[in-house]
N, C-alpha and C positions, 0 to 999 in steps of 0.2 A: 449519743443517738440511739433510739429505741429500736425495736426490731420493726416496727410498722413504718418508721421511715427510711429505715435500711431497704425494706420491700418497695417503698415509691422511689427510692434512688434508683434500684434494679429496674422498676416497671419503666422509668424513663431511658434507662439504656437500652431495656429490650424493644421499646419503642423507636428509639433511633435507629436499632438495627433492623427492625422491621422496615421503617421508612426506605432504607437504604437500601435494603436486599429485595423487597417486596415486586412482584411483577404483575402484572394486570392491564388490559387492555384501556380499561378506564380509570385513568386517575383518581377522579371523585371516590370510587371505590377503596381505592388504598389511604385516602384520605379520612374515610370514615373510621378504620381501624385504626391510625395513627391518632386521632383525634379521642379516641375510645382509650388507647393507653394512656393518655394524658389525664383523661378524666378519671381514669382508676387509680392513676399514681396521687393526683391531688385528693382523692379522697381518702388513701391509706395516710399521707400527710396530715390530715385533718384530725387524726386520733389522737387525742391527748397521752402523752407518757403516762403509762402506768393505768391507762382506763380499761383496756382488756388484755386478756393473755391469749385469746382465740380469736379468730375470724368473726367480726359483728355480722349479722345478717344483713346490713345494707352494703358492706363492702363484699360479702359473698355474691350478692345480687350484681354487683358493679363487675366482678370478675365473672359471674355467668354470661353478663351481656358481652363482656369483650372476648372470653371465649365463643360466643356463638357468632358474632362479626366476623371474626378470625376464621373460623371452620365452614363459613358460608362458601368461599373460594378457596382454591388452589394459588396461592401466593407464591408458590416457592419457600416458603418460608414455615416452620414448624409450628403449631401450637403449644408444643411442649414449652416454648420460651416463656408462656404466662406461668406456668407451675412452677419452675426454675427462678422465675423472678419472686415471686410471693412466697417461696421456701423458708424466709426468714420468719415469718409469722406462722405458716401452716407447719412446718419441719417435717415436709413430706416432698420428697421428689419425684418429678415423672418416671414410670414405669418404662422400660424398653424391653418388653418380654421376646423373647426368641419366636422368627414366625414359623418354627418347625417345619423347616425345608426337608425333603424327602432327596432332593439332590444333593450331593456332597460339595459340588461347587458353590450353591446358593448357602447351605448350612456355613463353609467357612467365610464368606462375606459376611453374613449375618453375625458369626462369632467375631470376626474382624471388627465391626462396628460395636459391639457391645464390649470389648476391650480397650478401642480405641475411648468410648464414655466413660469407662471405669479411670483412663489415667487422666482426664478431664478433671472429673471430681477427684481424684486423688491428690491432684496438684494446689487443691484447696485456692485455687483463683478466685472462684465464685463468693469467697466468703472473704476477700480482702477488702480493706478501705480503699484501695487504690482504683479509680474508675476504668484505667486501661485494662487493668488486669482482669475485672468483672466484665469488661464489655468483651476482653478474648475470650473468657470462658463461656460465656452467652453465644459467641460467633460459632467457637468448636461445636458447643452441643446441639445448636442449632442445625449445621451442616451435617451432624451425624445422624440427629434423629429425622431429618426430610429425607436423606439418603435410606435410612431404615425403611421410613414408611414407603418410599417407591419400592424398595426392594421386596418388601413386604406384599405388595401387590403383584410383584413379578411372580413372587414364590408361591401365592395363592393360585394363579393361574396353571404353574408349573405342577404344582401337586395335584390338580384337579385333572391332569391328561389321564386317560384311561390306564395307560402302563404303570401308573402309580399307586393304582386303586388298591389299597388294603395294606400298603406299604407303612411301616414305622419312619417317623421323621429320622433323619441321618445322625442326628445327635443322641437320640434314644438307642438307636442301633450300635452305637459307640458305647453308652453307658451299660447297654444289656452286655456287650461283649465282657466289659471289665466286672460287672456284678456276678456273671457266669464262672469267672476266673478266680473272684474271691470265693464264691460258694464252692468251688471244687477243693479251695484249701483249707475251707473249714471244717470243724466236726466239733464232737464226734456224733451229733444228733443231727436229724433233719431240721429242727429249730435252729441250730446254731449256723446251718449253711444259708437259712433264709436270712436271719440276723444280718451275717456278713455282706449278702446281696444287699439288704436294705441300705446298709451303711456306706456301700461303695456309692449310693446316688445320694448322700446327704441325710438318710432317714435314721435316726437313733431309735432302737428297738431293743425290746426285752421279752424275757419269757413270763408269762402269766398263768394261773389255774384257778378253774371255778369249777366247784363239784366234781373233784376228781379228773377235769379235762384239760389240759395244757394246752396254750396257743402263743401266739406273739404278739404284742401290743406297741402301737406306735401313735404318738400323739398328733393330732392334725396339724398343730402347730411345730412339730418336729421338736419340741422339748426336748434339751439335753438331760432333764432330771428325770428318772423313773417314776417318782411319785407324782408328778404334774402330769405326765401320761394319763395316769389314772384317772385324774380330776377335772380334765377338760374334755372337749370332744376327741373322738380316737378312733382308731381302726383295728379290730381284731383281724388278725391272719391266721387261719384254721385249716386244717384238713379233716377228711372223715375219721382219722383216728386221732393221733395225738402230735403233740411238736416236740417230744422228746424222745422219738423213736431211733431206731438204728436206721441208718438213712435207706438200707437194703431192704426194710421193711415199708417204707414209704411206698403206696400204690393209691392213692386217691390226691386228686390235685389240690393246691392251697386256694382259700377263697379270702377275699376281703370284703368284711363287714363295717359301715360306718355305723357307730354309737355316739350318743348326745354325752354331755358334759354329767348329767345325771346318769348315764350307764343305761338309758333306754335304747333298744334298737331304732337306727334309723332305715338302713337298707343295705343291701349286698350290694357291693360297687361292682364286683366282677369275680371270675372263678379261673385259674389257668386253664390252658386247652388239655385234653388228654393227649397221651403218646409224647411227653418231653422225658428227657432223663432230669432227674432231682436237679442236679446244678443248673440247668436251662430253664428249667421251672421256677427255681427260685430267681434267676436273673429276669426272666420275663415279668414275674410278681414285682420285682423292684422297680423296674422303668414304667410300669404300668401304674405302679402305686404315686410314682413319683409324679409322672405326668397328670394325674387324677389331682393331686394336691396342687401343682401349680395352677390348675385352673380352677379349683374349687375351694382351696382353705381359706380364703377370705369369706367367703359364704357362713363359715362354721367357725365363728371367733371363740377365745377361751371365756370372755366374760362380755 
């Protein structure tokens, strides 16, 4: 069985799940999507073994059409089912990003759904040859994604309340506390504290120097290799002085600037606010850059 026939099998299982779970006042609308699942599965089944390694244009069009009719209504079923079904061909799983709740209660609910999704994927049932195991995984993932989609709507409304204006999402506030603590324990230079804070939020970073000016560099793709950080899109983090100062001498805020893979300046992303102690400033920069990378890194690929 090649990866196209595997995707066809998964599409049929996803279609059966949709047909059983979908809610709509007009059955004919449900039937349209169910038929689209079957049509798309047949299209995947028609691909000759070894003919393609990636999704050909006609199949991409079929998937787009299926996704469009699926999203036209709220069927109480998640459109993420489609991406899970065709993953054997695309190699890409649906993304379930944090909804960035400001409220701790909603943030905990968001995290719980993220953990549950990871557990289902770790079970490897989605890659099983047993239809029952694949169906179980698809049912579980559908439930998790649909709950997350509804939770995201609630979070968006809660975040928009006037008393939440200007507040960081709860998870970033937690990151900031950890990053600030690690910065406080690091040294001996101001740049060491910044690098420790960045590492706390999953951003590898290193010292760099140009024309006698020292700064900190991190790859937009969060590469673990120092050399690769210089050869792809990158962020330079600098202050008005140097990145190798005694912390007591640091009195100008860190700023983050985006540079392209060729080393050309792109834009200043942000500057830390004044009035913070160095450890808090490093924690602030770390979470702000982590948040920016989450939202924008894919717009600046390495190649």
